[in-house]
PDB file with SEQRES, HELIX, SHEET and CRYST1 records, atoms N, CA, C and O in Angstrom:
SEQRES   1 A   51  UNK UNK UNK UNK UNK UNK UNK UNK UNK UNK UNK UNK UNK          
SEQRES   2 A   51  UNK UNK UNK UNK UNK UNK UNK UNK UNK UNK UNK UNK UNK          
SEQRES   3 A   51  UNK UNK UNK UNK UNK UNK UNK UNK UNK UNK UNK UNK UNK          
SEQRES   4 A   51  UNK UNK UNK UNK UNK UNK UNK UNK UNK UNK UNK UNK              
HELIX    1 AA1 UNK A   23  UNK A   25  5                                   3    
SHEET    1 AA1 2 UNK A  29  UNK A  37  0                                        
SHEET    2 AA1 2 UNK A  40  UNK A  49 -1                                        
CRYST1    1.000    1.000    1.000  90.00  90.00  90.00 P 1           1          
ATOM      1  N   UNK A   1      10.416  -1.253  -5.040  1.00  0.00           N  
ATOM      2  CA  UNK A   1      10.170  -0.183  -5.988  1.00  0.00           C  
ATOM      3  C   UNK A   1       8.675   0.265  -5.813  1.00  0.00           C  
ATOM      4  O   UNK A   1       7.739  -0.532  -5.853  1.00  0.00           O  
ATOM      5  N   UNK A   2       8.547   1.541  -5.625  1.00  0.00           N  
ATOM      6  CA  UNK A   2       7.202   2.103  -5.470  1.00  0.00           C  
ATOM      7  C   UNK A   2       6.834   2.874  -6.751  1.00  0.00           C  
ATOM      8  O   UNK A   2       7.722   3.333  -7.470  1.00  0.00           O  
ATOM      9  N   UNK A   3       5.585   3.013  -7.025  1.00  0.00           N  
ATOM     10  CA  UNK A   3       5.188   3.742  -8.192  1.00  0.00           C  
ATOM     11  C   UNK A   3       3.719   3.920  -8.255  1.00  0.00           C  
ATOM     12  O   UNK A   3       2.990   3.648  -7.301  1.00  0.00           O  
ATOM     13  N   UNK A   4       3.275   4.397  -9.430  1.00  0.00           N  
ATOM     14  CA  UNK A   4       1.853   4.572  -9.645  1.00  0.00           C  
ATOM     15  C   UNK A   4       1.513   4.208 -11.080  1.00  0.00           C  
ATOM     16  O   UNK A   4       2.378   4.204 -11.956  1.00  0.00           O  
ATOM     17  N   UNK A   5       0.274   3.909 -11.302  1.00  0.00           N  
ATOM     18  CA  UNK A   5      -0.194   3.596 -12.634  1.00  0.00           C  
ATOM     19  C   UNK A   5      -0.287   4.884 -13.417  1.00  0.00           C  
ATOM     20  O   UNK A   5      -0.933   5.841 -12.990  1.00  0.00           O  
ATOM     21  N   UNK A   6       0.384   4.901 -14.603  1.00  0.00           N  
ATOM     22  CA  UNK A   6       0.338   6.113 -15.417  1.00  0.00           C  
ATOM     23  C   UNK A   6      -0.575   5.999 -16.598  1.00  0.00           C  
ATOM     24  O   UNK A   6      -1.038   6.994 -17.154  1.00  0.00           O  
ATOM     25  N   UNK A   7      -0.836   4.720 -16.987  1.00  0.00           N  
ATOM     26  CA  UNK A   7      -1.723   4.510 -18.126  1.00  0.00           C  
ATOM     27  C   UNK A   7      -2.230   3.081 -18.078  1.00  0.00           C  
ATOM     28  O   UNK A   7      -1.497   2.147 -17.750  1.00  0.00           O  
ATOM     29  N   UNK A   8      -3.513   2.936 -18.416  1.00  0.00           N  
ATOM     30  CA  UNK A   8      -4.137   1.616 -18.536  1.00  0.00           C  
ATOM     31  C   UNK A   8      -4.757   1.542 -19.962  1.00  0.00           C  
ATOM     32  O   UNK A   8      -5.415   2.483 -20.405  1.00  0.00           O  
ATOM     33  N   UNK A   9      -4.546   0.467 -20.630  1.00  0.00           N  
ATOM     34  CA  UNK A   9      -5.067   0.257 -22.002  1.00  0.00           C  
ATOM     35  C   UNK A   9      -5.967  -0.959 -21.977  1.00  0.00           C  
ATOM     36  O   UNK A   9      -5.517  -2.058 -21.654  1.00  0.00           O  
ATOM     37  N   UNK A  10      -7.216  -0.779 -22.309  1.00  0.00           N  
ATOM     38  CA  UNK A  10      -8.176  -1.877 -22.318  1.00  0.00           C  
ATOM     39  C   UNK A  10      -8.293  -2.311 -23.809  1.00  0.00           C  
ATOM     40  O   UNK A  10      -8.735  -1.546 -24.666  1.00  0.00           O  
ATOM     41  N   UNK A  11      -7.875  -3.569 -24.070  1.00  0.00           N  
ATOM     42  CA  UNK A  11      -7.935  -4.078 -25.447  1.00  0.00           C  
ATOM     43  C   UNK A  11      -9.106  -5.086 -25.539  1.00  0.00           C  
ATOM     44  O   UNK A  11      -9.171  -6.102 -24.847  1.00  0.00           O  
ATOM     45  N   UNK A  12     -10.019  -4.714 -26.452  1.00  0.00           N  
ATOM     46  CA  UNK A  12     -11.214  -5.540 -26.611  1.00  0.00           C  
ATOM     47  C   UNK A  12     -11.048  -6.714 -27.649  1.00  0.00           C  
ATOM     48  O   UNK A  12     -11.751  -7.724 -27.606  1.00  0.00           O  
ATOM     49  N   UNK A  13     -10.108  -6.511 -28.542  1.00  0.00           N  
ATOM     50  CA  UNK A  13      -9.867  -7.449 -29.642  1.00  0.00           C  
ATOM     51  C   UNK A  13      -9.217  -8.746 -29.041  1.00  0.00           C  
ATOM     52  O   UNK A  13      -8.329  -8.680 -28.191  1.00  0.00           O  
ATOM     53  N   UNK A  14      -9.698  -9.896 -29.516  1.00  0.00           N  
ATOM     54  CA  UNK A  14      -9.112 -11.140 -29.108  1.00  0.00           C  
ATOM     55  C   UNK A  14      -8.050 -11.574 -30.119  1.00  0.00           C  
ATOM     56  O   UNK A  14      -7.977 -11.054 -31.233  1.00  0.00           O  
ATOM     57  N   UNK A  15      -7.234 -12.538 -29.700  1.00  0.00           N  
ATOM     58  CA  UNK A  15      -6.176 -13.071 -30.601  1.00  0.00           C  
ATOM     59  C   UNK A  15      -4.886 -12.378 -30.464  1.00  0.00           C  
ATOM     60  O   UNK A  15      -4.682 -11.646 -29.496  1.00  0.00           O  
ATOM     61  N   UNK A  16      -3.980 -12.573 -31.403  1.00  0.00           N  
ATOM     62  CA  UNK A  16      -2.660 -11.932 -31.361  1.00  0.00           C  
ATOM     63  C   UNK A  16      -2.751 -10.489 -31.757  1.00  0.00           C  
ATOM     64  O   UNK A  16      -3.577 -10.106 -32.586  1.00  0.00           O  
ATOM     65  N   UNK A  17      -1.899  -9.689 -31.160  1.00  0.00           N  
ATOM     66  CA  UNK A  17      -1.840  -8.287 -31.480  1.00  0.00           C  
ATOM     67  C   UNK A  17      -0.616  -7.594 -30.925  1.00  0.00           C  
ATOM     68  O   UNK A  17       0.289  -8.246 -30.404  1.00  0.00           O  
ATOM     69  N   UNK A  18      -0.583  -6.321 -31.029  1.00  0.00           N  
ATOM     70  CA  UNK A  18       0.571  -5.546 -30.520  1.00  0.00           C  
ATOM     71  C   UNK A  18       0.084  -4.222 -29.998  1.00  0.00           C  
ATOM     72  O   UNK A  18      -0.973  -3.733 -30.395  1.00  0.00           O  
ATOM     73  N   UNK A  19       0.878  -3.628 -29.082  1.00  0.00           N  
ATOM     74  CA  UNK A  19       0.566  -2.340 -28.545  1.00  0.00           C  
ATOM     75  C   UNK A  19       1.855  -1.529 -28.618  1.00  0.00           C  
ATOM     76  O   UNK A  19       2.896  -1.945 -28.107  1.00  0.00           O  
ATOM     77  N   UNK A  20       1.771  -0.388 -29.250  1.00  0.00           N  
ATOM     78  CA  UNK A  20       2.929   0.521 -29.385  1.00  0.00           C  
ATOM     79  C   UNK A  20       2.896   1.520 -28.246  1.00  0.00           C  
ATOM     80  O   UNK A  20       1.854   2.110 -27.961  1.00  0.00           O  
ATOM     81  N   UNK A  21       4.000   1.707 -27.613  1.00  0.00           N  
ATOM     82  CA  UNK A  21       4.129   2.678 -26.563  1.00  0.00           C  
ATOM     83  C   UNK A  21       5.018   3.804 -26.997  1.00  0.00           C  
ATOM     84  O   UNK A  21       6.206   3.573 -27.224  1.00  0.00           O  
ATOM     85  N   UNK A  22       4.508   5.028 -27.130  1.00  0.00           N  
ATOM     86  CA  UNK A  22       5.235   6.171 -27.532  1.00  0.00           C  
ATOM     87  C   UNK A  22       5.825   6.864 -26.315  1.00  0.00           C  
ATOM     88  O   UNK A  22       5.100   7.394 -25.473  1.00  0.00           O  
ATOM     89  N   UNK A  23       7.114   6.851 -26.236  1.00  0.00           N  
ATOM     90  CA  UNK A  23       7.818   7.322 -25.034  1.00  0.00           C  
ATOM     91  C   UNK A  23       8.051   8.822 -24.986  1.00  0.00           C  
ATOM     92  O   UNK A  23       8.635   9.334 -24.030  1.00  0.00           O  
ATOM     93  N   UNK A  24       7.598   9.525 -26.011  1.00  0.00           N  
ATOM     94  CA  UNK A  24       7.815  10.990 -26.091  1.00  0.00           C  
ATOM     95  C   UNK A  24       7.182  11.683 -24.881  1.00  0.00           C  
ATOM     96  O   UNK A  24       7.700  12.715 -24.457  1.00  0.00           O  
ATOM     97  N   UNK A  25       6.106  11.179 -24.312  1.00  0.00           N  
ATOM     98  CA  UNK A  25       5.417  11.784 -23.215  1.00  0.00           C  
ATOM     99  C   UNK A  25       5.876  11.232 -21.844  1.00  0.00           C  
ATOM    100  O   UNK A  25       5.322  11.589 -20.804  1.00  0.00           O  
ATOM    101  N   UNK A  26       6.865  10.384 -21.869  1.00  0.00           N  
ATOM    102  CA  UNK A  26       7.404   9.820 -20.627  1.00  0.00           C  
ATOM    103  C   UNK A  26       8.731  10.404 -20.278  1.00  0.00           C  
ATOM    104  O   UNK A  26       9.543  10.707 -21.153  1.00  0.00           O  
ATOM    105  N   UNK A  27       8.959  10.564 -18.992  1.00  0.00           N  
ATOM    106  CA  UNK A  27      10.278  11.091 -18.503  1.00  0.00           C  
ATOM    107  C   UNK A  27      11.276  10.007 -18.633  1.00  0.00           C  
ATOM    108  O   UNK A  27      10.923   8.832 -18.734  1.00  0.00           O  
ATOM    109  N   UNK A  28      12.531  10.380 -18.633  1.00  0.00           N  
ATOM    110  CA  UNK A  28      13.639   9.426 -18.686  1.00  0.00           C  
ATOM    111  C   UNK A  28      13.608   8.667 -17.346  1.00  0.00           C  
ATOM    112  O   UNK A  28      13.730   9.264 -16.276  1.00  0.00           O  
ATOM    113  N   UNK A  29      13.444   7.351 -17.435  1.00  0.00           N  
ATOM    114  CA  UNK A  29      13.296   6.543 -16.191  1.00  0.00           C  
ATOM    115  C   UNK A  29      13.233   5.073 -16.547  1.00  0.00           C  
ATOM    116  O   UNK A  29      13.316   4.692 -17.714  1.00  0.00           O  
ATOM    117  N   UNK A  30      13.084   4.253 -15.510  1.00  0.00           N  
ATOM    118  CA  UNK A  30      12.819   2.819 -15.716  1.00  0.00           C  
ATOM    119  C   UNK A  30      11.366   2.585 -15.339  1.00  0.00           C  
ATOM    120  O   UNK A  30      10.956   2.947 -14.236  1.00  0.00           O  
ATOM    121  N   UNK A  31      10.594   2.002 -16.203  1.00  0.00           N  
ATOM    122  CA  UNK A  31       9.162   1.744 -15.962  1.00  0.00           C  
ATOM    123  C   UNK A  31       8.953   0.258 -15.942  1.00  0.00           C  
ATOM    124  O   UNK A  31       9.698  -0.518 -16.540  1.00  0.00           O  
ATOM    125  N   UNK A  32       7.877  -0.124 -15.209  1.00  0.00           N  
ATOM    126  CA  UNK A  32       7.448  -1.529 -15.214  1.00  0.00           C  
ATOM    127  C   UNK A  32       6.089  -1.527 -15.908  1.00  0.00           C  
ATOM    128  O   UNK A  32       5.286  -0.609 -15.739  1.00  0.00           O  
ATOM    129  N   UNK A  33       5.850  -2.591 -16.700  1.00  0.00           N  
ATOM    130  CA  UNK A  33       4.497  -2.784 -17.273  1.00  0.00           C  
ATOM    131  C   UNK A  33       4.071  -4.205 -17.047  1.00  0.00           C  
ATOM    132  O   UNK A  33       4.893  -5.121 -17.019  1.00  0.00           O  
ATOM    133  N   UNK A  34       2.819  -4.380 -16.889  1.00  0.00           N  
ATOM    134  CA  UNK A  34       2.249  -5.728 -16.673  1.00  0.00           C  
ATOM    135  C   UNK A  34       1.145  -6.073 -17.691  1.00  0.00           C  
ATOM    136  O   UNK A  34       0.355  -5.218 -18.090  1.00  0.00           O  
ATOM    137  N   UNK A  35       1.120  -7.310 -18.082  1.00  0.00           N  
ATOM    138  CA  UNK A  35       0.079  -7.842 -18.933  1.00  0.00           C  
ATOM    139  C   UNK A  35      -0.927  -8.580 -18.011  1.00  0.00           C  
ATOM    140  O   UNK A  35      -0.572  -9.524 -17.306  1.00  0.00           O  
ATOM    141  N   UNK A  36      -2.196  -8.110 -18.048  1.00  0.00           N  
ATOM    142  CA  UNK A  36      -3.249  -8.721 -17.240  1.00  0.00           C  
ATOM    143  C   UNK A  36      -4.305  -9.185 -18.213  1.00  0.00           C  
ATOM    144  O   UNK A  36      -4.767  -8.414 -19.054  1.00  0.00           O  
ATOM    145  N   UNK A  37      -4.693 -10.460 -18.101  1.00  0.00           N  
ATOM    146  CA  UNK A  37      -5.733 -11.037 -18.919  1.00  0.00           C  
ATOM    147  C   UNK A  37      -6.815 -11.656 -18.001  1.00  0.00           C  
ATOM    148  O   UNK A  37      -6.550 -12.498 -17.143  1.00  0.00           O  
ATOM    149  N   UNK A  38      -8.042 -11.178 -18.245  1.00  0.00           N  
ATOM    150  CA  UNK A  38      -9.188 -11.624 -17.450  1.00  0.00           C  
ATOM    151  C   UNK A  38      -8.920 -11.504 -15.930  1.00  0.00           C  
ATOM    152  O   UNK A  38      -9.288 -12.377 -15.145  1.00  0.00           O  
ATOM    153  N   UNK A  39      -8.283 -10.418 -15.560  1.00  0.00           N  
ATOM    154  CA  UNK A  39      -7.995 -10.155 -14.174  1.00  0.00           C  
ATOM    155  C   UNK A  39      -6.799 -10.874 -13.611  1.00  0.00           C  
ATOM    156  O   UNK A  39      -6.489 -10.699 -12.433  1.00  0.00           O  
ATOM    157  N   UNK A  40      -6.098 -11.691 -14.414  1.00  0.00           N  
ATOM    158  CA  UNK A  40      -4.939 -12.441 -13.934  1.00  0.00           C  
ATOM    159  C   UNK A  40      -3.662 -11.836 -14.525  1.00  0.00           C  
ATOM    160  O   UNK A  40      -3.549 -11.631 -15.733  1.00  0.00           O  
ATOM    161  N   UNK A  41      -2.697 -11.555 -13.623  1.00  0.00           N  
ATOM    162  CA  UNK A  41      -1.440 -10.996 -14.127  1.00  0.00           C  
ATOM    163  C   UNK A  41      -0.651 -12.073 -14.810  1.00  0.00           C  
ATOM    164  O   UNK A  41      -0.309 -13.075 -14.181  1.00  0.00           O  
ATOM    165  N   UNK A  42      -0.340 -11.899 -16.107  1.00  0.00           N  
ATOM    166  CA  UNK A  42       0.439 -12.853 -16.897  1.00  0.00           C  
ATOM    167  C   UNK A  42       1.949 -12.643 -16.779  1.00  0.00           C  
ATOM    168  O   UNK A  42       2.699 -13.601 -16.592  1.00  0.00           O  
ATOM    169  N   UNK A  43       2.379 -11.421 -16.886  1.00  0.00           N  
ATOM    170  CA  UNK A  43       3.836 -11.072 -16.842  1.00  0.00           C  
ATOM    171  C   UNK A  43       4.045  -9.653 -16.538  1.00  0.00           C  
ATOM    172  O   UNK A  43       3.179  -8.809 -16.769  1.00  0.00           O  
ATOM    173  N   UNK A  44       5.217  -9.376 -16.008  1.00  0.00           N  
ATOM    174  CA  UNK A  44       5.665  -7.993 -15.702  1.00  0.00           C  
ATOM    175  C   UNK A  44       7.058  -7.860 -16.261  1.00  0.00           C  
ATOM    176  O   UNK A  44       7.899  -8.738 -16.070  1.00  0.00           O  
ATOM    177  N   UNK A  45       7.308  -6.757 -16.956  1.00  0.00           N  
ATOM    178  CA  UNK A  45       8.608  -6.485 -17.548  1.00  0.00           C  
ATOM    179  C   UNK A  45       9.039  -5.083 -17.236  1.00  0.00           C  
ATOM    180  O   UNK A  45       8.233  -4.290 -16.749  1.00  0.00           O  
ATOM    181  N   UNK A  46      10.322  -4.737 -17.507  1.00  0.00           N  
ATOM    182  CA  UNK A  46      10.844  -3.410 -17.323  1.00  0.00           C  
ATOM    183  C   UNK A  46      11.090  -2.768 -18.700  1.00  0.00           C  
ATOM    184  O   UNK A  46      11.429  -3.451 -19.666  1.00  0.00           O  
ATOM    185  N   UNK A  47      10.912  -1.450 -18.763  1.00  0.00           N  
ATOM    186  CA  UNK A  47      11.098  -0.675 -19.963  1.00  0.00           C  
ATOM    187  C   UNK A  47      11.974   0.522 -19.543  1.00  0.00           C  
ATOM    188  O   UNK A  47      11.633   1.262 -18.620  1.00  0.00           O  
ATOM    189  N   UNK A  48      13.103   0.693 -20.238  1.00  0.00           N  
ATOM    190  CA  UNK A  48      14.009   1.822 -19.964  1.00  0.00           C  
ATOM    191  C   UNK A  48      13.768   2.907 -21.034  1.00  0.00           C  
ATOM    192  O   UNK A  48      13.840   2.648 -22.235  1.00  0.00           O  
ATOM    193  N   UNK A  49      13.481   4.126 -20.554  1.00  0.00           N  
ATOM    194  CA  UNK A  49      13.266   5.238 -21.468  1.00  0.00           C  
ATOM    195  C   UNK A  49      14.397   6.227 -21.228  1.00  0.00           C  
ATOM    196  O   UNK A  49      14.582   6.732 -20.121  1.00  0.00           O  
ATOM    197  N   UNK A  50      15.133   6.486 -22.272  1.00  0.00           N  
ATOM    198  CA  UNK A  50      16.269   7.405 -22.248  1.00  0.00           C  
ATOM    199  C   UNK A  50      16.050   8.485 -23.347  1.00  0.00           C  
ATOM    200  O   UNK A  50      15.460   8.225 -24.395  1.00  0.00           O  
ATOM    201  N   UNK A  51      16.542   9.679 -23.057  1.00  0.00           N  
ATOM    202  CA  UNK A  51      16.338  10.770 -24.004  1.00  0.00           C  
ATOM    203  C   UNK A  51      17.655  11.158 -24.648  1.00  0.00           C  
ATOM    204  O   UNK A  51      17.692  12.064 -25.480  1.00  0.00           O  
TER     205      UNK A  51                                                      
END                                                                             
């Protein structure tokens, strides 16, 4: 699967939290997102956006 980075979010707050993704600006597709902490990739998941 090829792709490009469409958004990067830098979170300065430490501890537990959440990030809401508003799909209104995204085309109908399957997206991958990755969680990176201190430069280390923790996990990658898929997100399906349908309209």
